[in-house]
C-alpha positions in Angstrom: -66.3 -17.1 27.5 -64.8 -19.8 29.6 -64.9 -23.3 28.1 -64.3 -26.4 30.2 -65.0 -30.1 30.4 -67.7 -31.9 32.3 -67.1 -35.6 32.9 -67.5 -38.4 35.4 -64.2 -39.7 36.5 -64.5 -43.4 37.3 -62.3 -46.4 38.3 -62.6 -47.6 34.7 -61.3 -44.6 32.9 -58.3 -42.4 32.9 -56.7 -41.4 36.2 -57.8 -37.9 37.3 -54.3 -36.4 37.2 -53.5 -37.7 33.7 -56.9 -36.6 32.4 -56.5 -33.1 33.9 -53.1 -32.7 32.2 -54.6 -33.6 28.8 -57.5 -31.3 29.3 -55.3 -28.3 30.3 -52.9 -29.1 27.4 -55.7 -28.6 24.9 -56.6 -25.1 26.2 -59.6 -25.9 28.3 -59.9 -23.7 31.4 -61.7 -26.0 33.7 -62.7 -29.5 34.7 -66.0 -30.2 36.5 -67.2 -33.5 37.8 -70.5 -34.7 39.3 -71.2 -36.6 42.6 -73.0 -39.7 43.5 -71.9 -41.5 46.7 -73.7 -44.7 45.6 -76.6 -46.0 43.6 -79.2 -48.1 45.5 -79.9 -51.5 44.0 -83.6 -51.1 44.1 -85.0 -47.7 43.0 -88.2 -46.2 41.7 -86.8 -42.8 40.8 -85.6 -42.7 37.2 -84.3 -39.5 35.6 -86.7 -38.1 32.9 -85.8 -39.7 29.5 -83.8 -42.5 30.9 -84.6 -46.2 30.9 -81.9 -47.0 33.5 -79.2 -45.2 35.4 -75.9 -45.0 33.6 -73.1 -47.4 34.8 -70.7 -44.5 35.6 -73.1 -43.2 38.3 -72.1 -46.0 40.6 -68.4 -46.1 39.5 -67.6 -42.4 40.0 -64.7 -41.4 42.2 -65.3 -39.1 45.1 -65.2 -35.6 43.5 -63.0 -33.9 46.0 -60.4 -36.6 46.1 -60.4 -36.8 42.3 -60.1 -33.0 41.9 -57.2 -32.9 44.4 -55.2 -35.2 42.0 -56.4 -33.0 39.0 -55.2 -29.9 40.8 -51.9 -31.4 41.8 -51.1 -32.4 38.2 -52.0 -29.0 36.6 -51.0 -25.4 37.0 -53.9 -23.2 35.9 -56.9 -25.5 35.3 -59.9 -24.6 37.4 -61.6 -27.5 39.1 -65.2 -27.8 40.2 -68.2 -29.9 41.0 -71.3 -30.1 38.8 -72.8 -30.8 41.2 -71.9 -31.6 44.8 -74.8 -33.0 46.8 -74.5 -30.9 50.0 -77.8 -32.3 51.3 -75.9 -35.6 51.6 -72.9 -34.1 53.4 -72.1 -32.7 56.8 -71.7 -28.9 56.4 -68.9 -28.6 58.9 -66.9 -31.3 57.2 -67.8 -30.0 53.8 -66.5 -26.5 54.7 -63.1 -27.8 55.8 -62.8 -30.2 52.9 -63.6 -27.6 50.3 -61.5 -24.9 51.9 -58.5 -27.3 52.1 -58.8 -28.1 48.4 -59.1 -24.4 47.5 -55.9 -23.6 49.4 -54.0 -26.6 48.1 -55.0 -25.8 44.5 -53.9 -22.2 44.7 -57.5 -20.9 44.7 -58.8 -22.8 41.7 -61.9 -24.4 43.2 -65.5 -23.7 42.1 -68.5 -25.4 43.7 -71.7 -26.3 41.8 -74.2 -27.5 44.4 -77.5 -29.2 43.9 -80.2 -31.0 45.8 -80.1 -34.2 43.8 -82.9 -36.1 42.2 -82.4 -39.7 43.2 -84.6 -39.9 46.2 -83.4 -43.3 47.4 -79.8 -42.1 47.5 -80.9 -39.1 49.4 -82.8 -41.1 52.0 -79.8 -43.4 52.6 -78.0 -40.3 54.0 -80.7 -39.6 56.5 -82.2 -36.7 54.5 -85.9 -36.4 53.8 -86.2 -35.6 50.0 -89.2 -33.5 50.8 -87.2 -31.0 52.8 -83.9 -31.1 50.8 -84.3 -27.7 49.2 -84.7 -25.9 52.5 -81.9 -28.0 54.0 -79.6 -27.2 51.1 -80.2 -23.4 51.6 -79.3 -23.6 55.3 -76.2 -25.8 54.7 -74.9 -23.4 52.0 -75.3 -20.4 54.4 -73.7 -22.3 57.3 -70.7 -23.3 55.1 -70.3 -19.7 54.0 -70.2 -18.6 57.6 -67.5 -21.2 58.4 -65.5 -20.1 55.5 -65.6 -16.4 56.3 -65.9 -16.0 60.1 -63.4 -16.6 62.9 -66.1 -17.8 65.2 -68.9 -19.2 63.1 -72.3 -20.2 64.4 -75.6 -21.0 62.7 -79.0 -21.6 64.1 -81.7 -22.7 61.6 -84.5 -25.2 61.4 -82.2 -27.9 59.9 -78.7 -26.8 60.7 -77.6 -25.6 64.1 -74.3 -25.2 65.9 -72.9 -22.9 68.5 -69.7 -20.9 67.8 -66.8 -22.9 66.3 -63.3 -22.4 65.1 -62.6 -24.0 61.8 -59.5 -23.6 59.6 -58.2 -23.4 56.9 -60.2 -20.6 55.3 -60.4 -20.7 51.5 -57.8 -18.9 49.6 -60.4 -17.2 47.4 -62.1 -14.3 49.0 -64.7 -14.2 50.3 -64.9 -17.9 49.3 -64.9 -20.1 46.2 -67.7 -19.4 43.7 -70.9 -21.2 44.5 -73.0 -22.2 41.5 -76.5 -23.3 42.4 -77.9 -26.0 40.2 -81.6 -26.6 39.6 -84.6 -25.8 37.4 -87.9 -24.9 39.1 -90.0 -22.1 40.4 -87.7 -21.2 43.3 -84.3 -21.9 41.7 -83.5 -18.4 40.6 -84.7 -16.8 43.8 -82.3 -19.1 45.7 -79.5 -18.3 43.3 -79.9 -14.6 44.1 -80.2 -15.4 47.8 -77.2 -17.5 48.6 -75.1 -18.3 45.4 -72.8 -16.5 43.0 -74.3 -17.9 39.9 -76.6 -20.4 38.2 -75.5 -23.9 37.0 -78.1 -24.7 34.5 -79.1 -28.4 34.4 -77.6 -30.6 31.6 -81.1 -31.4 30.4 -81.9 -27.9 29.3 -81.9 -27.1 25.6 -81.0 -23.7 24.2 -84.6 -22.5 24.3 -85.1 -23.3 28.0 -81.7 -22.0 28.8 -82.6 -18.7 27.2 -85.8 -18.5 29.2 -84.0 -19.3 32.4 -81.4 -16.6 31.8 -84.0 -14.0 31.0 -86.0 -14.8 34.2 -82.8 -14.8 36.3 -81.7 -11.4 35.0 -85.2 -10.0 35.4 -85.2 -10.9 39.0 -81.7 -9.6 39.5 -82.7 -6.3 37.9 -85.6 -6.0 40.3 -83.1 -6.1 43.1 -80.8 -3.6 41.5 -78.2 -6.2 40.7 -76.1 -6.9 37.7 -76.8 -10.0 35.5 -75.9 -13.2 37.2 -73.2 -15.4 35.6 -74.5 -18.7 34.2 -72.7 -22.0 33.6 -74.3 -24.2 30.9 -73.4 -27.8 30.0 -73.6 -29.4 26.5 -73.4 -33.2 26.9 -73.1 -33.9 23.1 -71.6 -30.8 21.7 -71.9 -30.0 17.9 -70.6 -27.2 15.8 -72.4 -24.0 16.7 -73.4 -25.0 20.2 -70.7 -22.9 21.9 -71.5 -19.8 19.7 -75.2 -20.1 20.5 -74.5 -20.0 24.2 -72.1 -17.2 23.8 -75.0 -15.2 22.2 -77.0 -15.9 25.3 -74.3 -14.3 27.5 -73.3 -17.6 29.2 -70.3 -17.2 31.5 -69.0 -20.7 31.0 -69.8 -23.6 28.7 -68.9 -27.2 29.8 -68.5 -29.7 27.1 -69.5 -33.3 27.9 -66.8 -36.0 27.8 -68.0 -39.6 27.9 -66.7 -41.3 31.0 -64.7 -44.6 31.1 -64.3 -44.6 27.3 -60.7 -45.8 27.3 -57.6 -43.6 27.0 -57.3 -43.5 23.2 -61.0 -42.8 22.7 -60.9 -40.1 25.5 -58.0 -38.3 23.9 -59.6 -38.4 20.5 -62.8 -36.9 21.9 -60.8 -34.2 23.7 -59.2 -33.4 20.3 -62.6 -33.1 18.7 -63.9 -30.9 21.5 -60.8 -28.7 21.3 -61.5 -28.2 17.6 -65.0 -27.1 18.4 -63.6 -24.6 21.0 -61.1 -23.2 18.4 
């Protein structure tokens, strides 16, 4: 099993390069960060179980810029998004940005991609929240074409462009792993359709995670495919959490690290998480 760290890197916490060095030094294999471009001042959408949106959501650094510093400061640490909001990004620019980071990092990039839940944020990018799932599917497929084809073109309902040249191509072949985030009736079908694995939402407990993995593997078997790798995040890990997910066959566990906690507190927390991993 691969064990990494999930955290929001903000302008109030450790710098991404220094944080990445400390994560790698403790034996973790990866660092994954989320994305929010902004938080609207007035919102009606609140995540289930929350009274308000956490402060770090509007203080987060751009994930690709932060991960570039993390990659430059480390040697083997894999870097990734959990999740990037492709429905809020131009697919041609995203393809170039991610391919550039994959090459610059020596092929260490992994991309968790999700549709997002904050409808007001989505609307501010000109995206209709009602069509974001279909839009995401087309953008993922368009990006994969740009990554892998010398003259890429795509013609869909929401994404359309005639043949283009775009370099660099990713170092990883055929492209960096794409982990599709989500939890709903169509998520697993979409994982099998245009992703390499499932990034289970952070809100899922062990029971729901087990159900999701069973459903995903059942659908894969119907298509004659091997079990699909799964990444699971534990925001407040306790003894036994890693082992329980190992028993479920999870490919990677991401342990939650509180953002902007101050350097000393962050390092103590990393020590505690490393002890759980050991």
